[in-house]
VEXDRENSE-915598 format. One record per residue: residue number from 1; residue in three letters; y, x, z of N, C-alpha, C, O in turn. Coordinates in nm, 4 decimals. Each point is the difference from the previous one (the first is absolute). Layout:
BEGIN
[atom NUM "ALA" [Y X Z] [Y X Z] [Y X Z] [Y X Z]];
...
//
This chain:
BEGIN
[atom 1 "LYS" [-2.1089 7.7993 6.4180] [-0.0022 0.0198 -0.1430] [0.1437 0.0142 -0.0532] [0.0285 0.0859 -0.0834]];
[atom 2 "ARG" [0.0594 -0.1706 0.1328] [0.1388 0.0050 -0.0461] [0.0645 0.1337 0.0349] [0.0731 0.0567 -0.0812]];
[atom 3 "LEU" [-0.0994 -0.0065 0.2005] [0.0581 0.1281 0.0412] [-0.0491 0.1136 -0.0892] [0.0774 0.0890 -0.0353]];
[atom 4 "GLN" [-0.2042 -0.0915 -0.0009] [-0.0543 0.1001 -0.0921] [0.0686 -0.0087 -0.1355] [0.0342 0.1022 -0.0594]];
[atom 5 "GLU" [-0.0140 -0.2239 0.0105] [0.0650 -0.0197 -0.1291] [0.1444 0.0497 0.0014] [0.0537 0.0387 -0.1038]];
[atom 6 "GLU" [0.0087 -0.0399 0.2214] [0.1372 0.0488 0.0135] [0.0048 0.1511 0.0214] [0.1079 0.0567 0.0173]];
[atom 7 "GLY" [-0.2239 0.0086 -0.0183] [-0.0050 0.1447 0.0112] [-0.0028 0.0537 0.1418] [0.0162 0.1203 0.0203]];
[atom 8 "LEU" [-0.0365 -0.2063 0.0779] [-0.0065 0.0461 0.1395] [-0.1416 0.0468 0.0311] [-0.0961 -0.0693 -0.0333]];
[atom 9 "PRO" [0.0815 0.1849 0.0961] [-0.1329 0.0564 0.0269] [-0.0680 -0.0664 0.1203] [-0.0102 0.0598 0.1071]];
[atom 10 "VAL" [-0.0349 -0.1808 -0.1255] [-0.0616 -0.0767 0.1080] [-0.1508 0.0187 -0.0025] [-0.0626 -0.0057 -0.1058]];
[atom 11 "LYS" [0.0056 0.0278 0.2222] [-0.1451 0.0077 0.0166] [-0.0369 -0.0974 0.1104] [0.0516 0.0100 0.1113]];
[atom 12 "ALA" [-0.1392 -0.1028 -0.1405] [-0.0381 -0.1016 0.0980] [-0.1404 0.0266 0.0533] [-0.0905 0.0376 -0.0745]];
[atom 13 "LEU" [0.0749 -0.0580 0.2040] [-0.1302 0.0092 0.0649] [-0.0324 -0.1387 0.0534] [0.0735 -0.0547 0.0823]];
[atom 14 "VAL" [-0.1833 -0.0014 -0.1293] [-0.0426 -0.1322 0.0450] [-0.1163 0.0185 0.0966] [-0.1049 0.0534 -0.0361]];
[atom 15 "VAL" [0.1256 -0.0985 0.1590] [-0.1027 0.0101 0.1035] [-0.0595 -0.1381 0.0212] [0.0732 -0.0976 0.0169]];
[atom 16 "GLY" [-0.2047 0.0889 -0.0178] [-0.0673 -0.1279 0.0194] [-0.0651 -0.0477 -0.1289] [0.0012 0.0687 -0.1021]];
[atom 17 "ASN" [-0.0568 -0.1860 0.1097] [-0.0676 -0.0600 -0.1140] [0.0586 -0.1379 -0.0247] [0.0486 -0.0653 0.0923]];
[atom 18 "GLY" [-0.0536 0.0224 -0.2152] [0.0510 -0.1325 -0.0296] [-0.0112 -0.0362 -0.1461] [-0.0567 0.0733 -0.0810]];
[atom 19 "THR" [0.1114 -0.1863 0.0506] [-0.0101 -0.0597 -0.1323] [0.0566 0.0885 -0.1103] [-0.0564 0.0048 -0.1093]];
[atom 20 "PHE" [0.1644 0.0640 0.1347] [0.0687 0.0768 -0.1034] [-0.0426 0.1462 -0.0068] [0.0553 0.0769 -0.0786]];
[atom 21 "GLU" [-0.1516 -0.0382 0.1592] [-0.0409 0.1405 0.0042] [-0.0463 0.0503 -0.1372] [0.0350 0.1111 -0.0400]];
[atom 22 "LYS" [-0.1117 -0.1903 -0.0308] [-0.0508 0.0407 -0.1311] [0.1156 0.0245 -0.0978] [-0.0003 0.0985 -0.0739]];
[atom 23 "TYR" [0.0974 -0.1876 0.0741] [0.1170 0.0148 -0.0872] [0.0831 0.1214 0.0405] [0.0366 0.0817 -0.0846]];
[atom 24 "LEU" [-0.0072 -0.0701 0.2134] [0.0857 0.1081 0.0485] [-0.0620 0.1375 -0.0238] [0.0707 0.0957 -0.0315]];
[atom 25 "SER" [-0.2021 -0.0863 0.0464] [-0.0661 0.1304 -0.0147] [0.0064 0.0520 -0.1435] [-0.0228 0.1188 -0.0227]];
[atom 26 "LYS" [0.0528 -0.2033 -0.0729] [0.0125 0.0424 -0.1395] [0.1376 0.0581 -0.0321] [0.0184 0.0625 -0.1045]];
[atom 27 "LEU" [0.0767 -0.0827 0.1929] [0.1350 0.0523 -0.0219] [0.0031 0.1480 0.0374] [-0.0497 0.0380 0.1060]];
[atom 28 "LYS" [0.1072 0.0452 -0.1913] [-0.0060 0.1456 0.0212] [0.0777 0.0478 0.1214] [-0.0266 0.1093 0.0500]];
[atom 29 "TYR" [0.1209 -0.1871 -0.0016] [0.0821 0.0402 0.1141] [-0.0459 -0.0646 0.1310] [0.0697 0.0076 0.1012]];
[atom 30 "VAL" [-0.1867 -0.0707 -0.1038] [-0.0531 -0.0658 0.1192] [-0.1334 0.0621 0.0384] [-0.0873 0.0193 -0.0845]];
[atom 31 "SER" [0.0725 0.0118 0.2126] [-0.1283 0.0455 0.0545] [-0.0475 -0.1039 0.0994] [0.0735 -0.0379 0.0912]];
[atom 32 "CYS" [-0.1951 -0.0077 -0.1086] [-0.0606 -0.0955 0.0927] [-0.1044 0.0754 0.0818] [-0.0936 0.0578 -0.0553]];
[atom 33 "CYS" [0.1103 -0.0590 0.1858] [-0.0931 0.0761 0.0843] [-0.0947 -0.0891 0.0789] [-0.0811 0.0499 0.0780]];
[atom 34 "GLY" [0.0902 -0.1801 -0.0971] [-0.0904 -0.0894 0.0720] [0.0408 -0.0159 0.1458] [0.1143 0.0262 0.0376]];
[atom 35 "TRP" [-0.2079 -0.0688 0.0415] [0.0230 -0.0284 0.1417] [0.0085 0.1305 0.0783] [-0.0866 0.0863 -0.0138]];
[atom 36 "LEU" [0.1892 -0.0716 0.0949] [0.0142 0.1164 0.0871] [0.0130 -0.0459 0.1447] [0.0429 -0.1122 0.0268]];
[atom 37 "SER" [-0.0799 0.1986 0.0650] [0.0181 -0.0293 0.1427] [0.0209 0.1309 0.0743] [-0.0191 0.1083 -0.0553]];
[atom 38 "GLY" [0.0579 -0.1198 0.1799] [0.0162 0.1172 0.0864] [0.1021 0.0987 -0.0516] [0.1060 -0.0386 -0.0494]];
[atom 39 "ASN" [-0.1385 0.1674 0.0611] [0.0920 0.1060 -0.0410] [0.0349 -0.0059 -0.1478] [0.1134 0.0289 -0.0381]];
[atom 40 "ALA" [-0.2098 -0.0660 -0.0454] [0.0257 -0.0065 -0.1447] [0.1072 -0.1046 -0.0310] [0.0852 0.0225 -0.0859]];
[atom 41 "LEU" [-0.0888 -0.1356 0.1546] [0.1005 -0.1037 -0.0201] [0.1364 0.0471 0.0500] [0.1015 -0.0210 -0.0665]];
[atom 42 "GLY" [-0.0991 0.0842 0.1828] [0.1245 0.0534 0.0538] [0.0625 0.1034 -0.0917] [0.1220 0.0027 -0.0163]];
[atom 43 "GLU" [-0.2037 0.0821 -0.0436] [0.0494 0.1008 -0.0936] [0.0573 -0.0646 -0.1260] [0.1002 0.0467 -0.0541]];
[atom 44 "ALA" [-0.1637 -0.1537 0.0078] [0.0515 -0.0703 -0.1185] [0.1379 -0.0585 0.0290] [0.0911 0.0121 -0.0819]];
[atom 45 "TYR" [-0.0752 -0.0752 0.1979] [0.1313 -0.0539 0.0382] [0.1031 0.1118 0.0150] [0.1110 -0.0095 -0.0524]];
[atom 46 "ALA" [-0.1484 0.1147 0.1238] [0.0934 0.1080 0.0305] [0.0448 0.0750 -0.1259] [0.1106 0.0539 -0.0035]];
[atom 47 "SER" [-0.1943 -0.0502 -0.0982] [0.0364 0.0717 -0.1221] [0.0755 -0.0876 -0.0991] [0.0369 0.0459 -0.1081]];
[atom 48 "SER" [-0.0139 -0.1710 0.1440] [0.0690 -0.0936 -0.0893] [0.1507 0.0007 0.0246] [0.0465 0.0181 0.1126]];
[atom 49 "ASP" [0.0271 -0.0380 -0.2195] [0.1454 -0.0120 0.0116] [0.0413 -0.1422 0.0360] [0.1054 -0.0216 0.0597]];
[atom 50 "ILE" [-0.1887 -0.0747 -0.0961] [0.0301 -0.1399 0.0295] [-0.1300 -0.0806 -0.0014] [-0.0930 0.0308 -0.0747]];
[atom 51 "LEU" [0.0886 -0.1322 0.1569] [-0.1135 -0.0923 0.0029] [0.0450 -0.1288 -0.0676] [0.1013 -0.0585 0.0383]];
[atom 52 "LEU" [-0.1755 0.0149 -0.1375] [0.0251 -0.1295 -0.0611] [-0.1085 -0.0948 0.0497] [-0.1182 0.0169 -0.0298]];
[atom 53 "PHE" [0.1602 -0.1144 0.1044] [-0.0919 -0.0995 0.0569] [0.0577 -0.1360 -0.0345] [0.0613 -0.0653 0.0845]];
[atom 54 "PRO" [-0.0810 0.0218 -0.2103] [0.0727 -0.1162 -0.0511] [-0.0573 -0.1358 0.0371] [0.0220 -0.0972 -0.0722]];
[atom 55 "SER" [-0.0927 0.0881 0.1797] [-0.0592 -0.1281 0.0379] [0.1053 -0.0961 0.0540] [0.0821 0.0362 0.0843]];
[atom 56 "ASP" [-0.0863 -0.1577 -0.1340] [0.0873 -0.1029 0.0568] [-0.0808 -0.1028 0.0780] [0.0530 -0.1025 0.0427]];
[atom 57 "VAL" [-0.1824 0.1309 -0.0243] [-0.0854 -0.0902 0.0774] [-0.0597 0.0669 0.1237] [-0.0567 -0.0675 0.0860]];
[atom 58 "GLU" [0.0691 0.1985 -0.0771] [-0.0524 0.0724 0.1157] [0.0835 -0.0357 0.1220] [0.1215 0.0198 0.0006]];
[atom 59 "THR" [-0.1857 -0.0718 0.1015] [0.0748 -0.0369 0.1198] [0.0479 0.1234 0.0742] [0.1173 0.0091 0.0360]];
[atom 60 "PHE" [-0.2049 0.0839 -0.0133] [0.0367 0.1296 0.0548] [-0.1212 0.0894 -0.0129] [-0.1044 -0.0272 0.0591]];
[atom 61 "GLY" [0.1175 0.1326 -0.1351] [-0.1142 0.0863 -0.0236] [0.0115 0.1319 0.0716] [0.1099 0.0477 0.0286]];
[atom 62 "ASN" [-0.2232 0.0103 -0.0002] [-0.0010 0.1337 0.0583] [0.0589 0.1021 -0.0956] [0.0423 0.1078 0.0418]];
[atom 63 "VAL" [-0.0395 -0.1417 -0.1707] [0.0565 0.0900 -0.0996] [0.1408 0.0426 0.0410] [0.0355 0.1175 -0.0090]];
[atom 64 "THR" [0.0434 -0.2135 0.0538] [0.1375 0.0283 0.0400] [0.0045 0.1009 0.1141] [0.0727 0.0991 -0.0071]];
[atom 65 "LEU" [-0.1495 -0.1238 0.1109] [-0.0004 0.0893 0.1161] [-0.0548 0.1379 -0.0340] [0.0530 0.1014 0.0454]];
[atom 66 "GLU" [-0.1595 -0.0978 -0.1256] [-0.0598 0.1279 -0.0381] [0.0978 0.0841 -0.0805] [0.0132 0.1202 0.0232]];
[atom 67 "ALA" [0.0547 -0.1829 -0.1172] [0.0958 0.0738 -0.0823] [0.1164 0.0512 0.0834] [0.0403 0.1155 -0.0135]];
[atom 68 "LEU" [0.0138 -0.2011 0.0997] [0.1112 0.0419 0.0847] [-0.0409 0.1142 0.0931] [0.0763 0.0947 0.0192]];
[atom 69 "SER" [-0.1956 -0.1033 0.0382] [-0.0433 0.1042 0.0930] [-0.0283 0.1314 -0.0706] [-0.0038 0.1049 0.0643]];
[atom 70 "SER" [-0.0161 -0.1088 -0.1960] [-0.0230 0.1215 -0.0775] [0.1287 0.0573 -0.0577] [-0.0024 0.1008 -0.0706]];
[atom 71 "GLY" [0.1154 -0.1657 0.1010] [0.1285 0.0504 -0.0460] [0.0401 -0.0453 -0.1389] [0.0944 0.0543 -0.0574]];
[atom 72 "CYS" [-0.1632 -0.1513 0.0028] [0.0320 -0.0501 -0.1334] [0.1272 -0.0848 0.0057] [0.0130 -0.0849 0.0882]];
[atom 73 "PRO" [0.0808 0.1063 -0.1803] [0.1219 -0.0828 -0.0011] [-0.0336 -0.1478 -0.0109] [-0.1015 -0.0373 -0.0589]];
[atom 74 "LYS" [0.1865 -0.0461 0.1154] [-0.0304 -0.1429 0.0026] [0.0867 -0.0782 -0.0979] [0.1183 0.0284 -0.0181]];
[atom 75 "ASN" [-0.1800 -0.1264 -0.0433] [0.0689 -0.0919 -0.0891] [-0.0858 -0.1251 -0.0082] [-0.1107 0.0043 -0.0537]];
[atom 76 "PHE" [0.1599 -0.1148 0.1056] [-0.0807 -0.1213 0.0096] [0.0677 -0.1167 -0.0690] [0.1226 -0.0073 -0.0078]];
[atom 77 "LEU" [-0.2044 -0.0834 -0.0420] [0.0531 -0.1256 -0.0515] [0.0507 -0.0827 0.1167] [-0.0591 0.0033 0.1079]];
[atom 78 "ASN" [0.1653 -0.0761 -0.1269] [0.0544 -0.0840 0.1063] [-0.0881 -0.1189 0.0348] [0.0253 -0.0677 0.0996]];
[atom 79 "VAL" [-0.1275 0.0409 -0.1786] [-0.0845 -0.1164 0.0249] [-0.1193 0.0290 0.0902] [-0.0689 -0.0926 0.0426]];
[atom 80 "SER" [0.0436 0.2191 -0.0131] [-0.1144 0.0321 0.0849] [0.0450 0.0291 0.1420] [0.1168 0.0306 0.0242]];
[atom 81 "SER" [-0.2099 -0.0403 0.0694] [0.0375 0.0308 0.1377] [0.0231 0.1493 0.0186] [0.0588 0.0407 0.1002]];
[atom 82 "SER" [-0.1035 0.0417 -0.1940] [0.0296 0.1429 0.0053] [0.1493 0.0265 -0.0107] [0.0475 0.1050 0.0434]];
[atom 83 "SER" [0.0272 -0.1989 -0.1006] [0.1441 0.0186 -0.0147] [0.0709 0.0088 0.1344] [0.1161 0.0403 0.0055]];
[atom 84 "LYS" [-0.1832 -0.0770 0.1022] [0.0581 0.0122 0.1344] [0.0280 0.1455 0.0342] [0.0798 0.0284 0.0893]];
[atom 85 "PHE" [-0.1455 0.0649 -0.1601] [0.0183 0.1420 0.0267] [0.1093 0.0623 -0.0851] [0.0233 0.1204 0.0105]];
[atom 86 "LYS" [0.0444 -0.1974 -0.0943] [0.0963 0.0589 -0.0929] [0.1142 0.0719 0.0684] [0.0572 0.0926 -0.0574]];
[atom 87 "ASP" [-0.0231 -0.1322 0.1767] [0.1093 0.0646 0.0726] [-0.0499 0.0967 0.1065] [0.0803 0.0584 0.0727]];
[atom 88 "ALA" [-0.2096 -0.0411 -0.0626] [-0.0589 0.0861 0.1036] [0.0175 0.1462 -0.0341] [-0.0435 0.0867 0.0758]];
//
C-alpha cells in the first residue's frame, strides 16, 4: 500500500489462501489466485520479480525451494531457516 501511495507501479500476486485474502483481494493492485500447484505454481514464481515470504515462524518451507528453483530472486528474514540460503 505504501509503495502505491508513493507512486510506484506495484502489482502483487497472492498465491494461496489465508486470513487476509478477503482484505487483500479488495485492493486494486493485488490479485489473489488461490491455491496453485504444479506448472501453474512454477509459472507464478518464475513471472515474479520478488518473493515476499514474511514468516518468522516457518521452520523451513517448500516455498523457499520452489521459488529458488523457479529463478525467483531471494530475500529472507534473518529469523527463519530460509536465511541459510542468503549467500547461496
